[in-house]
C-alpha positions as CSV (number, residue, x, y, z in Angstrom):
1,M,12.1,213.7,-106.0
2,P,9.3,211.1,-107.4
3,V,10.1,209.1,-109.9
4,R,7.8,208.2,-113.1
5,Q,6.9,204.6,-112.9
6,G,5.5,202.5,-116.4
7,A,1.7,203.5,-116.8
8,H,-0.6,201.2,-117.0
9,S,-4.2,201.8,-119.3
10,G,-7.4,202.6,-117.0
11,T,-7.3,203.1,-113.3
12,S,-7.7,199.7,-111.9
13,K,-5.0,197.9,-110.6
14,P,-2.5,196.9,-113.1
15,S,-2.4,193.1,-114.2
16,L,0.9,191.0,-113.6
17,I,2.5,191.9,-116.9
18,E,1.4,195.2,-116.5
19,E,3.7,195.3,-113.3
20,L,6.3,193.4,-114.3
21,L,7.0,195.8,-117.3
22,D,6.6,198.9,-114.8
23,L,10.0,197.7,-113.2
24,Q,12.8,199.9,-113.3
25,I,16.2,198.0,-114.4
26,P,19.7,199.1,-113.6
27,H,22.5,199.7,-116.1
28,D,25.5,201.7,-116.3
29,I,26.9,201.2,-112.8
30,R,29.9,203.3,-111.2
31,L,31.0,203.3,-108.0
32,S,32.6,207.1,-106.8
33,P,36.0,207.8,-106.4
34,N,36.1,206.7,-102.7
35,S,34.2,203.9,-103.2
36,Q,31.6,205.0,-100.5
37,Q,28.5,205.4,-103.2
38,V,27.2,204.4,-105.9
39,V,25.6,205.9,-109.4
40,Y,23.3,204.3,-112.1
41,S,20.8,204.6,-114.2
42,T,17.6,202.7,-114.8
43,N,14.9,202.0,-117.5
44,L,12.2,200.0,-118.3
45,T,13.1,196.5,-119.7
46,W,14.9,196.5,-123.1
47,G,14.4,200.3,-123.0
48,H,10.6,200.2,-124.1
49,K,8.5,203.1,-123.4
50,R,5.5,203.5,-121.1
51,A,2.2,203.0,-122.5
52,D,1.6,207.4,-122.2
53,C,4.6,208.2,-123.5
54,E,6.3,208.3,-126.9
55,H,9.8,208.7,-126.0
56,A,12.1,206.4,-124.1
57,E,13.1,207.2,-120.1
58,S,15.8,206.5,-118.3
59,T,16.4,207.8,-114.3
60,L,19.6,208.4,-112.4
61,W,20.1,207.2,-109.1
62,L,22.1,207.3,-106.0
63,A,22.4,205.1,-103.4
64,E,25.2,204.4,-100.5
65,T,27.9,201.5,-100.7
66,G,27.0,198.8,-97.8
67,K,24.0,200.6,-96.9
68,E,20.8,198.5,-97.4
69,H,18.0,200.1,-99.6
70,S,19.8,203.5,-99.6
71,S,19.3,204.1,-103.2
72,R,17.4,207.2,-104.5
73,P,16.5,209.0,-107.8
74,L,18.8,211.8,-108.5
75,T,16.5,212.7,-111.4
76,E,13.0,213.0,-112.3
77,G,12.4,210.1,-114.8
78,D,10.7,212.0,-117.6
79,Y,13.8,212.8,-119.8
80,D,16.2,209.7,-121.0
81,D,19.3,210.3,-118.3
82,R,21.7,207.6,-118.8
83,D,25.3,206.8,-118.7
84,P,26.4,208.6,-115.5
85,K,30.1,209.0,-114.7
86,W,31.9,210.6,-111.8
87,C,33.5,214.2,-112.0
88,S,35.3,216.5,-109.8
89,G,36.7,213.8,-107.2
90,G,32.8,212.5,-106.7
91,K,31.2,216.2,-106.1
92,S,29.3,215.8,-109.7
93,I,27.8,213.2,-112.3
94,A,28.2,213.8,-115.9
95,F,25.7,211.7,-118.4
96,L,23.8,211.8,-121.6
97,S,20.5,212.7,-121.9
98,D,17.8,214.1,-124.5
99,R,16.6,217.7,-122.3
100,G,17.3,219.5,-124.9
101,K,14.4,217.9,-127.0
102,R,12.6,215.0,-125.8
103,G,13.6,211.9,-127.6
104,E,15.3,213.7,-130.6
105,S,18.4,215.7,-128.9
106,C,21.6,214.5,-127.2
107,A,23.8,216.1,-125.0
108,I,26.2,215.5,-121.9
109,Y,25.1,217.2,-118.7
110,M,26.8,218.3,-115.5
111,L,24.7,217.3,-112.2
112,D,25.8,218.1,-108.5
113,V,25.3,215.2,-106.5
114,D,24.3,216.9,-103.4
115,G,20.9,218.3,-105.1
116,N,21.4,221.8,-105.4
117,G,20.5,223.3,-109.2
118,Q,19.0,221.6,-112.2
119,P,21.4,219.5,-114.9
120,A,23.5,222.0,-117.2
121,P,24.4,221.1,-120.8
122,L,28.0,221.0,-121.4
123,T,27.4,220.2,-125.4
124,P,25.0,222.1,-127.2
125,A,21.6,220.9,-125.9
126,G,19.7,221.5,-128.5
127,N,21.8,218.7,-131.1
128,E,20.0,215.7,-132.7
129,R,23.0,213.6,-133.5
130,Q,23.7,211.1,-131.0
131,I,26.6,210.6,-128.4
132,E,28.0,207.6,-129.2
133,K,30.2,207.2,-126.0
134,F,32.0,209.7,-123.5
135,E,34.6,209.3,-121.3
136,L,36.2,211.4,-118.9
137,S,40.1,211.7,-119.0
138,P,42.1,210.7,-116.1
139,D,42.3,214.2,-114.4
140,K,38.6,214.5,-115.2
141,K,39.5,218.1,-117.2
142,T,38.5,217.1,-120.2
143,I,36.0,214.5,-121.8
144,A,36.0,212.9,-125.1
145,Y,33.1,211.8,-127.0
146,L,31.8,210.5,-130.3
147,S,29.2,211.9,-132.2
148,S,29.0,212.7,-135.5
149,D,28.5,216.4,-137.6
150,E,24.7,217.7,-137.3
151,K,22.9,218.0,-140.4
152,T,23.7,221.3,-142.5
153,Q,21.1,223.7,-143.2
154,E,20.6,222.6,-146.9
155,E,20.3,218.8,-145.8
156,R,17.1,220.1,-143.6
157,E,15.7,221.9,-146.4
158,R,15.9,219.3,-148.5
159,E,14.2,216.9,-146.2
160,E,11.4,219.9,-145.6
161,K,10.9,219.7,-149.6
162,K,11.2,216.2,-149.9
163,D,14.5,216.1,-152.2
164,D,15.9,213.9,-150.1
165,A,17.1,210.6,-152.3
166,N,19.9,208.8,-150.6
167,V,22.4,207.8,-152.6
168,W,24.7,205.0,-151.1
169,G,28.3,206.0,-150.3
170,E,27.6,210.1,-150.4
171,H,26.8,212.1,-147.0
172,W,27.3,209.2,-144.4
173,P,27.0,210.7,-140.7
174,F,31.0,209.9,-139.7
175,N,31.3,209.9,-136.4
176,R,33.8,212.7,-135.1
177,L,36.3,212.5,-131.8
178,R,35.9,215.6,-130.1
179,L,37.2,217.3,-126.7
180,I,35.2,219.7,-124.4
181,N,36.8,221.3,-121.9
182,V,34.9,220.7,-118.7
183,A,35.8,224.3,-117.3
184,S,35.1,226.3,-120.6
185,K,32.6,224.1,-122.3
186,E,34.7,224.6,-125.3
187,V,34.7,222.0,-127.8
188,T,37.2,220.9,-130.6
189,V,37.3,218.3,-132.6
190,L,40.2,216.4,-132.5
191,V,39.8,213.7,-135.2
192,S,37.3,214.6,-138.1
193,K,38.8,212.5,-141.2
194,D,36.0,210.5,-143.1
195,A,36.1,207.3,-141.0
196,H,33.8,206.3,-138.4
197,I,34.9,206.1,-135.0
198,V,33.0,203.4,-132.9
199,D,35.4,203.5,-129.8
200,F,38.1,205.1,-128.0
201,A,40.2,204.6,-124.7
202,F,42.7,207.1,-122.9
203,N,46.1,206.1,-121.7
204,D,47.4,206.2,-118.5
205,E,48.4,209.9,-118.4
206,G,45.2,210.8,-120.3
207,T,47.9,212.2,-123.1
208,Q,46.8,209.7,-125.8
209,I,43.7,208.1,-126.8
210,V,43.9,205.0,-128.9
211,M,40.6,204.8,-131.4
212,A,38.9,202.2,-133.4
213,E,37.3,203.2,-136.5
214,A,35.1,201.5,-139.4
215,Q,35.4,202.1,-142.9
216,T,32.2,203.9,-143.0
217,P,28.8,204.2,-141.0
218,D,27.3,201.1,-142.1
219,I,26.3,198.4,-140.0
220,E,27.7,195.7,-141.7
221,S,31.3,198.0,-142.5
222,R,33.0,196.4,-139.2
223,F,32.1,192.9,-140.2
224,L,33.1,193.1,-143.8
225,Q,36.4,195.7,-143.5
226,G,37.3,195.4,-140.3
227,T,38.3,198.0,-137.6
228,T,41.6,199.6,-137.8
229,F,43.1,201.2,-134.4
230,S,45.6,204.4,-134.2
231,V,46.7,207.0,-131.6
232,V,46.1,210.3,-131.4
233,D,47.7,212.7,-129.9
234,V,45.8,214.6,-127.3
235,T,47.2,217.8,-127.7
236,T,48.8,218.0,-131.5
237,G,45.7,215.6,-132.9
238,S,49.0,213.6,-134.6
239,L,48.0,210.2,-135.6
240,L,49.8,207.4,-135.2
241,P,48.5,204.2,-136.9
242,L,48.7,200.8,-135.2
243,C,47.2,197.8,-137.0
244,R,44.0,196.5,-138.0
245,F,41.3,193.6,-136.8
246,P,39.9,191.8,-139.7
247,Q,36.4,191.6,-137.8
248,Y,33.5,193.7,-135.4
249,T,35.2,194.4,-131.9
250,A,33.1,194.7,-128.6
251,G,35.7,196.5,-126.1
252,L,38.8,198.3,-125.7
253,A,41.3,199.5,-122.5
254,W,44.6,200.9,-122.2
255,A,46.8,200.3,-119.4
256,G,50.8,200.8,-119.3
257,D,51.8,200.4,-122.7
258,T,49.4,197.7,-123.5
259,I,45.8,198.2,-125.5
260,F,43.6,195.6,-125.1
261,L,40.5,194.8,-127.2
262,V,38.1,192.1,-126.9
263,G,37.5,190.6,-130.5
264,M,36.9,187.0,-132.4
265,V,39.0,184.1,-131.8
266,A,38.2,183.0,-135.2
267,E,39.6,186.7,-136.2
268,T,37.5,187.1,-139.5
269,M,34.4,185.3,-138.4
270,F,31.8,186.9,-136.9
271,N,30.2,184.0,-135.1
272,S,33.1,183.3,-132.6
273,A,34.1,183.3,-129.3
274,L,35.1,186.5,-127.8
275,C,38.6,186.7,-126.4
276,V,41.1,189.3,-125.5
277,W,43.3,190.6,-127.8
278,K,46.3,192.9,-127.1
279,I,48.7,196.0,-129.0
280,N,52.0,196.4,-127.0
281,I,52.5,200.0,-128.0
282,A,56.2,199.7,-127.1
283,A,56.6,197.4,-130.0
284,V,55.5,200.2,-132.3
285,A,57.9,202.8,-130.8
286,E,61.1,200.1,-132.0
287,A,59.5,198.6,-134.6
288,G,57.6,201.5,-136.5
289,K,54.6,199.5,-136.8
290,A,52.1,197.4,-134.7
291,R,50.5,194.1,-134.5
292,Y,47.9,192.5,-132.5
293,E,48.3,189.0,-130.5
294,R,46.2,186.7,-128.9
295,Y,46.2,187.3,-124.9
296,A,43.2,185.6,-122.7
297,Y,39.9,183.6,-122.6
298,G,38.1,182.2,-126.1
299,E,38.8,178.5,-125.5
300,S,36.5,177.4,-122.8
301,N,35.2,180.6,-122.2
302,D,34.2,184.4,-123.5
303,C,35.1,187.7,-122.3
304,M,32.5,189.8,-123.0
305,Q,33.4,193.1,-121.7
306,L,36.5,195.0,-120.5
307,R,37.0,197.8,-117.9
308,K,39.8,199.8,-116.9
309,I,39.8,200.2,-113.1
310,G,42.9,202.3,-111.8
311,G,46.1,200.5,-113.3
312,D,44.2,197.1,-113.7
313,V,41.8,195.9,-116.6
314,I,38.7,194.3,-115.1
315,A,37.0,191.7,-117.3
316,L,33.7,190.3,-117.3
317,V,33.4,186.7,-118.5
318,E,31.0,184.3,-119.0
319,E,32.5,180.8,-118.0
320,G,29.6,178.0,-118.8
321,M,26.8,179.3,-116.8
322,E,28.5,181.2,-114.3
323,D,29.0,185.2,-114.7
324,Q,32.9,186.3,-113.6
325,L,34.8,189.6,-112.8
326,R,38.5,189.1,-113.3
327,V,41.4,191.2,-113.2
328,L,42.9,190.3,-116.6
329,D,45.7,188.5,-115.4
330,G,43.2,185.6,-114.1
331,H,42.6,186.1,-110.7
332,T,38.9,186.2,-109.7
333,L,37.1,188.7,-108.0
334,F,33.6,187.6,-108.5
335,A,31.5,184.5,-109.4
336,R,27.8,182.8,-109.6
337,K,25.4,181.5,-111.3
338,R,23.3,184.3,-112.1
339,E,23.5,186.9,-114.9
340,I,25.9,190.3,-114.0
341,E,23.3,192.3,-115.7
342,A,25.6,195.7,-114.9
343,W,28.5,195.9,-112.9
344,D,31.7,198.1,-111.3
345,A,34.6,197.7,-109.3
346,A,37.3,200.3,-107.0
347,F,40.5,199.6,-105.6
348,P,40.3,202.0,-102.1
349,S,43.8,203.6,-101.8
350,D,43.2,202.9,-97.9
351,S,42.6,199.2,-97.9
352,D,43.3,195.6,-100.1
353,E,39.7,195.1,-100.5
354,V,38.1,195.4,-103.8
355,V,35.0,197.0,-103.8
356,L,32.3,195.9,-106.4
357,A,28.6,196.8,-107.3
358,L,26.6,195.2,-109.5
359,A,23.2,194.5,-110.6
360,Q,21.7,191.0,-110.5
361,S,18.4,189.4,-109.9
362,A,16.8,185.9,-109.5
363,V,14.3,183.6,-110.4
364,N,11.9,185.7,-107.3
365,Q,14.2,188.4,-107.0
366,P,14.0,191.0,-109.9
367,T,16.7,192.9,-110.6
368,E,18.7,195.2,-107.7
369,V,21.9,196.9,-107.1
370,Y,24.1,195.1,-105.0
371,S,27.4,196.5,-103.0
372,T,29.9,193.5,-102.1
373,T,33.6,192.9,-101.7
374,A,36.3,190.7,-103.7
375,S,36.9,188.7,-100.6
376,G,33.4,187.6,-100.0
377,G,31.7,190.1,-98.3
378,A,27.9,190.0,-97.7
379,M,25.7,190.7,-101.1
380,V,23.7,194.6,-99.7
381,Q,21.1,195.2,-101.4
382,L,21.1,199.0,-102.1
383,S,17.9,199.4,-104.5
384,S,14.0,198.7,-104.2
385,H,13.1,198.2,-107.5
386,G,11.5,195.3,-107.4
387,Q,9.6,196.0,-103.6
388,R,6.2,196.1,-105.6
389,L,6.6,192.1,-106.4
390,S,8.1,191.1,-103.2
391,H,4.4,189.4,-102.2
392,Q,5.1,187.4,-105.4
393,Q,6.6,183.9,-105.3
394,F,7.3,182.5,-108.8
395,G,9.2,179.8,-108.6
396,T,12.5,177.9,-108.1
397,C,15.8,177.5,-110.7
398,T,17.4,174.3,-111.2
399,F,20.0,173.7,-114.0
400,I,19.6,170.0,-115.9
401,S,22.5,168.6,-117.8
402,C,22.2,166.0,-120.5
403,P,24.4,164.6,-123.5
404,S,23.7,166.1,-126.7
405,L,22.4,163.8,-129.4
406,D,25.2,163.4,-131.0
407,G,27.0,162.4,-127.8
408,K,29.6,165.2,-129.1
409,V,29.3,167.3,-125.7
410,T,27.3,167.8,-122.5
411,L,24.2,170.5,-122.2
412,E,23.4,172.4,-119.6
413,C,20.9,174.9,-118.8
414,P,17.9,176.0,-116.6
415,L,14.7,175.2,-116.1
416,L,12.3,177.1,-114.1
417,L,9.3,175.4,-112.1
418,P,6.4,177.1,-110.8
419,S,5.9,177.0,-106.9
420,S,2.3,177.1,-107.1
421,I,1.8,173.5,-107.6
422,S,3.1,170.5,-108.0
423,Q,6.6,170.2,-109.8
424,Q,6.0,167.1,-112.0
425,H,4.5,166.5,-114.9
426,L,4.0,170.1,-115.8
427,P,2.6,171.7,-119.0
428,T,5.8,173.6,-120.0
429,V,7.0,176.1,-122.4
430,V,10.7,175.7,-123.9
431,L,12.0,179.1,-124.9
432,P,15.2,179.3,-126.9
433,H,17.3,182.1,-126.8
434,G,18.0,184.4,-129.6
435,G,21.7,186.1,-130.8
436,P,22.3,182.9,-131.3
437,Y,25.8,184.3,-129.6
438,Y,23.8,184.7,-126.4
439,R,23.4,181.8,-123.4
440,H,20.6,181.6,-120.3
441,T,21.9,181.2,-116.8
442,E,19.7,182.0,-113.8
443,T,18.3,185.6,-113.8
444,F,14.6,187.1,-113.4
445,D,13.7,188.4,-116.6
446,G,14.6,184.4,-118.2
447,Y,13.8,185.7,-121.7
448,Y,12.7,188.9,-123.7
449,M,9.2,191.1,-122.4
450,M,9.3,189.3,-119.1
451,W,7.6,186.0,-120.6
452,A,9.8,183.7,-118.4
453,P,8.1,185.1,-115.0
454,F,4.6,185.9,-116.7
455,L,4.5,181.9,-117.9
456,L,5.7,181.1,-114.7
457,A,3.5,182.5,-112.3
458,H,0.9,181.0,-114.2
459,G,2.1,177.8,-113.3
460,Y,3.7,176.6,-116.6
461,A,7.4,175.2,-116.1
462,V,10.0,177.2,-118.6
463,L,12.7,175.6,-119.9
464,L,15.4,177.9,-120.7
465,A,17.2,176.2,-123.7
466,D,20.8,176.5,-124.2
467,Y,22.5,175.6,-127.1
468,R,25.8,175.0,-129.2
469,G,26.7,178.4,-131.1
470,S,25.6,180.0,-127.7
471,D,28.3,182.0,-125.9
472,G,30.1,180.8,-122.2
473,R,32.1,177.8,-123.6
474,G,34.6,179.2,-126.1
475,E,35.4,178.7,-129.7
476,K,34.7,175.4,-130.5
477,W,31.2,175.7,-128.7
478,A,30.3,178.8,-131.0
479,A,31.5,177.3,-134.0
480,Y,28.6,175.5,-134.6
481,A,26.7,178.8,-134.9
482,R,28.5,179.0,-138.4
483,G,25.7,176.8,-140.5
484,T,22.6,176.9,-138.4
485,G,19.7,174.6,-138.3
486,K,21.5,170.9,-137.1
487,A,23.3,171.4,-133.8
488,D,21.3,174.5,-132.1
489,Y,17.8,172.4,-133.3
490,E,19.1,169.2,-131.7
491,D,20.5,170.6,-128.6
492,V,16.7,172.3,-127.9
493,I,15.4,168.7,-128.7
494,A,17.7,167.0,-126.3
495,Q,17.4,169.5,-123.4
496,T,13.4,169.1,-123.8
497,N,13.6,165.4,-124.1
498,R,16.1,165.6,-120.7
499,A,12.8,167.7,-118.9
500,V,10.8,165.2,-119.7
501,E,13.0,162.1,-119.0
502,L,13.3,163.9,-115.4
503,G,9.8,164.1,-114.8
504,Y,9.1,167.7,-114.8
505,A,7.8,168.3,-118.4
506,D,4.5,166.7,-119.4
507,P,5.2,164.8,-123.0
508,E,1.6,165.7,-123.6
509,R,1.8,169.5,-122.9
510,L,4.7,171.0,-124.6
511,A,5.1,173.9,-126.2
512,V,8.0,175.8,-128.3
513,G,8.6,179.3,-128.7
514,G,11.3,182.4,-129.1
515,W,12.4,185.4,-130.5
516,S,14.5,186.3,-132.9
517,S,17.0,183.3,-133.3
518,G,14.7,181.7,-131.1
519,G,12.0,182.4,-133.1
520,F,14.0,180.6,-136.3
521,L,15.0,177.5,-133.9
522,T,11.1,177.5,-133.1
523,N,10.1,177.5,-137.2
524,L,12.4,174.3,-137.6
525,A,10.8,172.9,-134.3
526,A,7.2,173.0,-135.8
527,V,8.4,171.7,-139.2
528,R,10.6,168.6,-137.6
529,N,7.7,168.0,-135.0
530,G,8.5,164.6,-133.8
531,T,10.6,163.6,-136.6
532,H,13.3,162.9,-133.9
533,G,11.5,159.8,-132.4
534,L,11.5,160.1,-129.2
535,G,8.2,160.0,-128.2
536,W,6.7,163.3,-127.7
537,K,5.5,166.6,-130.0
538,Y,5.4,169.9,-129.7
539,K,1.5,170.6,-129.4
540,A,1.6,174.7,-129.9
541,A,4.7,177.0,-131.5
542,I,5.1,180.8,-130.7
543,P,8.0,182.0,-133.8
544,G,8.4,185.9,-132.8
545,A,10.7,187.7,-135.2
546,G,11.8,184.2,-136.8
547,I,13.9,183.3,-139.6
548,C,12.4,180.6,-142.0
549,D,14.5,181.1,-145.0
550,Q,18.3,181.5,-144.7
551,D,19.1,183.1,-148.6
552,A,16.2,185.6,-147.8
553,M,17.8,187.0,-144.8
554,T,21.3,187.7,-146.5
555,F,19.3,189.8,-149.2
556,M,17.0,191.6,-147.2
557,S,18.8,191.9,-143.3
558,D,20.7,194.9,-141.9
559,V,23.3,192.4,-141.3
560,G,23.1,190.0,-144.4
561,C,26.5,189.3,-144.2
562,W,26.5,188.2,-141.1
563,Q,23.5,185.7,-142.0
564,A,25.5,184.3,-144.6
565,E,27.3,183.3,-142.1
566,L,24.7,181.5,-140.2
567,A,23.0,180.2,-143.3
568,G,26.6,178.3,-143.4
569,A,27.2,178.1,-147.5
570,G,27.6,181.8,-147.7
571,R,26.0,184.5,-149.7
572,P,23.7,183.1,-152.6
573,W,25.8,185.6,-155.2
574,Q,28.9,183.7,-154.8
575,L,27.7,180.6,-155.1
576,P,27.0,178.0,-158.2
577,K,23.1,177.9,-158.6
578,S,23.5,173.9,-157.8
579,N,24.8,174.7,-153.9
580,V,21.6,174.5,-152.0
581,R,23.2,174.1,-148.4
582,N,21.8,177.2,-146.9
583,R,18.1,175.5,-147.3
584,Q,19.4,173.2,-144.6
585,G,18.3,175.7,-142.0
586,S,15.3,176.8,-143.3
587,A,12.3,176.1,-142.6
588,I,10.3,177.2,-145.3
589,W,12.0,174.8,-147.4
590,E,11.0,171.7,-145.2
591,F,7.4,173.0,-145.2
592,H,6.1,170.4,-148.5
593,E,8.3,167.6,-147.6
594,A,7.3,167.8,-143.8
595,L,3.6,167.8,-145.0
596,K,4.1,164.8,-147.4
597,A,6.0,162.5,-144.5
598,G,2.9,163.4,-142.2
599,V,4.4,165.6,-139.9
600,E,1.9,167.4,-137.6
601,I,3.3,170.6,-137.7
602,P,1.7,172.5,-134.9
603,P,-0.7,175.8,-134.4
604,L,1.3,178.8,-134.7
605,L,1.1,182.5,-133.0
606,I,3.4,184.1,-135.3
607,L,4.9,187.7,-134.1
608,H,6.3,190.2,-136.1
609,G,7.3,194.2,-136.2
610,E,6.2,195.5,-139.2
611,M,9.2,197.7,-139.2
612,D,12.0,194.8,-138.2
613,D,15.1,195.5,-140.5
614,R,17.1,192.4,-139.1
615,I,14.2,189.8,-139.6
616,P,12.3,191.5,-142.1
617,I,8.5,190.5,-141.9
618,G,8.8,188.8,-145.0
619,Q,10.2,185.8,-142.9
620,A,6.8,185.3,-141.1
621,V,4.7,186.3,-144.1
622,A,6.5,183.1,-145.6
623,M,5.3,180.9,-142.8
624,R,1.9,182.5,-142.9
625,R,1.3,181.8,-146.5
626,A,2.5,178.5,-145.7
627,M,0.2,177.7,-143.0
628,I,-2.8,179.3,-144.8
629,D,-1.8,176.5,-148.1
630,A,-2.0,173.4,-145.9
631,G,-5.1,174.7,-144.1
632,L,-3.2,174.4,-140.5
633,P,-4.5,176.4,-137.4
634,F,-2.3,180.0,-136.7
635,E,-2.7,183.3,-135.8
636,F,-0.5,186.0,-137.6
637,V,0.2,188.9,-135.5
638,S,1.7,192.4,-136.8
639,Y,2.9,195.2,-135.0
640,P,3.1,198.8,-136.6
641,R,6.0,201.0,-136.3
642,E,8.0,198.3,-134.2
643,R,11.4,196.8,-135.5
644,H,13.1,194.0,-134.6
645,Y,12.4,194.2,-130.7
646,L,9.1,195.6,-129.3
647,L,9.5,198.8,-127.5
648,E,5.8,200.1,-127.2
649,R,4.5,199.5,-124.0
650,R,0.8,198.2,-125.6
651,H,2.3,196.1,-128.0
652,Q,4.5,194.3,-124.9
653,V,1.8,193.6,-123.0
654,D,-0.2,192.1,-126.1
655,C,2.1,189.9,-126.9
656,A,2.8,188.4,-123.6
657,E,-0.9,188.3,-123.1
658,R,-1.9,186.4,-126.8
659,V,1.7,184.1,-125.6
660,L,-0.4,183.1,-122.6
661,R,-3.5,182.4,-124.2
662,W,-2.1,180.7,-127.0
663,V,-0.1,178.1,-124.5
664,D,-3.3,177.8,-122.2
665,R,-5.5,176.8,-125.1
666,W,-2.9,174.4,-126.8
667,I,-1.5,172.5,-123.8
668,G,-3.9,173.2,-121.1
669,K,-3.9,175.5,-118.3
670,P,-2.3,174.3,-115.0
């Protein structure tokens, strides 16, 4: 079956950035019950859209475990087919799709893997509400899923008449927990109370479901009111309250008498390391109540994901620059200094071996799907999504380390060096990551929108700065994010300086850029340019979706409560008038004194989505106005219809090409 690739403008050969943005990126990997096959989905990087399409698209693929380049498409790539799961002993696949109405509907579909017949909807194909999650029961006869109720006829009529004022707290679209009988397609609402269910997991027998709920669907609800856990009986619908975790949680699994969840080490803080907590169900039966207890990880590492595999729970753990797969009791199945972008594991009944399926990439290898074994078997490449770029050598990846400027920690980050020219005294682009709770390790797309391989291919060294406040190193490291603008900024400076000291980076040709929190650090680097006293300065800066005023973020961002924690002092309406601590990480408040002190604020390429509700465009406008007042060179580019991340293909191409032109102009072509 042919798969539609990302279209490029015109009929000529696509440019390098267009080829990069055409790459199909694997997600949602699932091994078959007998471990002989792998099903997964792909979409374009960051889920962006083709240039000639208004809707996101995703394709399902099937591969044979251990068989090189065996991957083949199961669906045609015209719809948003995603999140596949095995059914009927491996004979069919359930998945989510918008086949009812492209870009507007969402339903669960069933597809036979032998290729006979078309996908058939299990839930109403025309439903417009998104299905947030679905899972099959252990016997595969029932599917549980989360979705909110469809709009009523009255609501639709009000929208048509534009008599649709939004009143805070009214008409919340609460997620309901629903069950569907796979054979009869009968749908029942198992839990319909006015609370927003955000996650769930079956017990071993499939007779009960643990569910996590927020008070409301508002994005800040789980940060402010926490997450409540209950158990619901699948047959009767009766509820057993368990406990409330005071913050957002990021994963859930139930094995035996224990429920495991991923949550913050500092229970009340969002900017915290991620660890595993447990809830003992047996204790509920004995004492009539439950409590959560710390179980594993979070001291020097982070647990990013949990998955129930047979009777075991597997954790995806970040340990420094390594990504690891571990059985929850600590046994490591796989570890590598490369990002695990998607994964699954299986314990075959006829073998003691653990079969793994992984999506990974490297500096010269776009993301592919591999199969291997936990005992160290060969990594067998199942897919060929990067075949068109197999001729392209982008560069090499080396990890550099150095002490932080305050001497408290040792920093480590990837440095990408181009293969086309000498690897000494290179024009270098420093890219601090977003988040801030994220971290770099080796991967092909080491930064958003393919900036890293694109710059590397044009001869620039790329330093993927990794700073305190990131994940992968536990709570003490993560806690630095609570009050950003000092340790994180200084760490970017320290790592840039180390690249200069080692002779890789030319101190006269340095640029800094980033998106989101990376844009925030770029703005700070601009107004503090050269004040570190190390003898070099950035010659250009590229703040994308960057913060310049922390207090304004607490007013305007969709997660203002989280931003207040990042700012350090808290919410302005809770502070005395004299408390200006939040300004310590706000570039706009440093701008005037920087000019007075003779700081050479570098030329800024300011990039922002016009509908960004995470970091509203007013943050970019403020920096633009400051640059105009100071008479300094800048370019201001806003992207219509775009939110926090650019999803339209032509916008992504435009953005990358502007970045390249900017560094070519200000630090010189290699």
